[in-house]
N, C-alpha and C positions, 0 to 999 in steps of 0.2 A: 504493500498500498504506499502511496506518496502523495503527501500533501503541499498542495502549493498555494500561494497568497495570490488572491487576484483581487481585483477592484470593479465595482460596477456602479452605477448611478441609481439610487434608492428609488426615488420617483418613477424611472422608467421600468423598474422590474416589479414595483408594485402597482403603478397605475396605467403603464404604457404597454410597449411590444412584448415585455419578458425579460428574463435574466440572460444578459450578453455580457458575460465578464471581460474583462482586459487584464494585461499585465501593467498596462499602461496605468498610472492614477491621474486623475482630473482632479480640479480643485474640490469639485462637490461629489467625489467619487468615494463611496466606502470600502474599507479593506474587509476581505472574506477570505477566509481558509477553506479550500474545497479539497475533498479527499477523493484520490482515483485508485483503483485497482487495475493492474493489467492481467490480462485473460489472452494468452498468445501475443498476438502484436496489435492486440485493440486497447486502449485506456477507456473505461468505462467510470463516470461518475459514481461516487459511492453516494446512497442514499441516505441522508440524515434530515430529520424532521425539522430543523430549522435552517438547513440551507436549500434556497430554489432548486429546482431542475433547470439545467442549462438549455435555453432555447436553440441558441447558436452563437456564432462569433460575427463580429463586425471587422471587415477590412482583412486585414493579415494577420489579425490576432490569433486564428485556429492554426497557422503554421507557428507563430510564436509559442503559444502555449505546448503544443506537440512538441516541439523542440526543448522547452523547460522541462516536459515530462520525462522526456528520452535522457537528459543529461546524465545521469546515474543510474541508468537502467541498463542490466544486461542486453535485454531483449528490445530492439527498437521497436515501438510501437507506430503503426502508418496510419492510424485513424482514432478519432476520438467519438465516444458514444456518452450521452446522458445514459440514465439506466435503461431507457427504453429502445431506442434509435439513432442509428448514425448522424453526427451533428459536424463533421469536418472528418476528410472533405467533405463538401457539400454533395449530395446526390443531385444531378442534373437529370430532372425528369425526362425534359425534352429529346433527349440523347438515348434515351430507352428504346429500343426496339422491339416495339408489341405488333405482334401479327396476328391479323383477325383471320379466321377460318370460315 
């Protein structure tokens, strides 16, 4: 298990688009420690009652957070999941080929 310190806009988390944490802290951002477990090459957010479920990452934050998670890990992760679904890299639904029968 790995814990990293992330930052988020509390107003956006509670009243806006959701929980989009960042390694960068802004003037109005609040610090939060988020735990991840590694399963094979996937980093999964550990569910804790007082930590919001990550909805996604803005800009290059997904890449930066993945790099931070991999710093001290023997197995390098290639993606990040909240507890339920892949959130980084984003899945581009428009590129999925769905054939109709």
